[in-house]
C-alpha positions as CSV (number, residue, x, y, z in Angstrom):
1,M,-92.1,-13.0,-14.7
2,T,-95.3,-12.1,-16.6
3,Q,-98.5,-14.0,-16.2
4,P,-99.7,-16.0,-19.3
5,T,-102.7,-14.7,-21.0
6,P,-105.8,-16.8,-20.1
7,A,-107.6,-18.7,-22.8
8,V,-110.6,-16.9,-24.3
9,R,-113.8,-18.7,-23.4
10,P,-117.5,-17.9,-23.9
11,G,-119.0,-16.0,-20.9
12,Q,-115.8,-14.1,-20.0
13,I,-115.8,-10.3,-19.6
14,W,-112.8,-8.4,-21.2
15,A,-112.0,-4.7,-20.9
16,D,-110.6,-2.7,-23.8
17,N,-107.2,-1.2,-22.9
18,D,-107.3,1.5,-25.7
19,K,-107.6,4.8,-24.0
20,R,-109.9,6.0,-26.8
21,S,-112.4,3.3,-25.6
22,A,-112.1,3.9,-21.9
23,G,-114.6,1.9,-19.9
24,R,-115.6,-0.4,-22.8
25,Q,-116.2,-4.0,-21.7
26,V,-117.3,-6.9,-23.9
27,Q,-118.7,-10.3,-23.1
28,V,-117.5,-13.3,-25.2
29,L,-120.4,-15.1,-26.8
30,A,-118.5,-17.6,-29.0
31,I,-115.1,-18.3,-30.5
32,D,-113.8,-19.9,-33.6
33,E,-110.2,-20.6,-34.9
34,T,-109.3,-16.9,-35.3
35,H,-112.0,-14.6,-33.8
36,A,-114.3,-14.2,-30.8
37,V,-117.9,-13.0,-31.2
38,V,-118.6,-10.4,-28.5
39,R,-121.3,-7.9,-27.4
40,P,-121.1,-5.1,-24.9
41,A,-121.0,-6.4,-21.4
42,G,-124.0,-5.7,-19.2
43,G,-126.5,-4.7,-21.9
44,P,-127.8,-4.9,-25.4
45,G,-125.7,-3.9,-28.3
46,L,-124.3,-5.0,-31.6
47,Q,-122.4,-8.2,-31.8
48,T,-118.9,-7.9,-33.3
49,R,-115.9,-10.0,-34.0
50,I,-112.4,-9.5,-32.5
51,R,-109.3,-11.3,-33.5
52,L,-108.1,-13.7,-30.7
53,D,-104.6,-12.3,-30.8
54,R,-105.9,-9.0,-29.4
55,F,-106.9,-10.6,-26.1
56,R,-103.7,-9.7,-24.4
57,P,-102.9,-6.9,-22.0
58,T,-101.2,-4.5,-24.3
59,S,-102.1,-0.8,-25.0
60,T,-104.3,-1.9,-28.0
61,G,-105.5,-5.2,-26.6
62,Y,-107.9,-6.4,-24.0
63,R,-107.5,-7.5,-20.3
64,L,-109.6,-10.1,-18.5
65,V,-112.0,-8.6,-16.0
66,K,-114.2,-11.7,-15.1
67,D,-113.4,-15.3,-15.8
68,V,-115.8,-18.3,-16.0
69,A,-115.3,-21.8,-14.9
70,P,-113.7,-24.0,-17.5
């Protein structure tokens, strides 16, 4: 049985599964109904928006690296 994808919450760190972006990690800053506002984890960088449906462990999605308390 597969594990359910955790809910996306501000403060979490997610890693990009796309092999073209190997090593890329983002920190969630805020979420709305359809997108998460993120920035590169561990340093300054441009904020961007990612659709919430991409936060799942597929080859073009994201996997949770570090969770935060609810």
